[in-house]
N, C-alpha and C positions, 0 to 999 in steps of 0.2 A: 651476373657475375659471382661463383661461388665461394664458399668459404674457404676451400681447396686452393682457389686460385690466390685469394690474399693470404693464406699460409705459405704458398709458395714465393711469392712475392717477396714476403717479409723474411723467409729464410735465406732468399737469393742478396738482401741489401748487406751492403759490408760497411762495417763502421769505419769512418777516417781514421786513415793511419798515421795522420800527423794532428797532434793534439794542440791548439793554439791557446797560447797564455792569456789570460785576460789582462789588459793594459790598466795602468794606476789609474785613468779617468774612469775606465769600467768599473773598478773596484771601489772608487769614491762614489759612484752613483748606487751602485748595488748597497754599500754601507750607508748612505744615506736614506735609501727608499726602505732599506729593512729595520733601519732606527725609528724611522716616522711610522710605519705601520705598528710596530712593538709598542711605541711611545703612546700612540693614539688609541691602542687596544687597552694598554695599561690603566691610560687614563679614564674609559670609559667602563672599566671594571670597576675602578676605584670608586666612581661617581655613582655609580648603580650599589655598591656594599655599603658606601656611605649615607645614603640616603635617610631623612628621619622617617619614624616609624608614623604610619598613617594610622589614625583612629577610626574603629569601626563605626560609630555612630555617623561619622560622616560620608560614608560609603552606602549606595542606592543600588540593590538589586535590579535586573531588569523589571521585575514584575511591579515595582514600585514608579517606575518612570511614565508619566502620562505621556502619550504621543499624540494625544487629542485626534487620532485617525479611525480610532474603534467604535466612537460614538456615531459619526456621520459617513459610514462607508458608501462609498459611490458603487 
């Protein structure tokens, strides 16, 4: 199937002539779900931005870590 086929098929598709409004239960579910996602995202951003600073002396670079697999390689 070529790109031209898909373009012709898309051009032939018609939008629905009647728009069905969302029911009150649909609005409720949509608002609760969007509110939950926004709240959780905001909470996560807040937690990340308010982390205590980390001292550089406690961090170890990859070269300082002894994995004990280089001295006795198989």
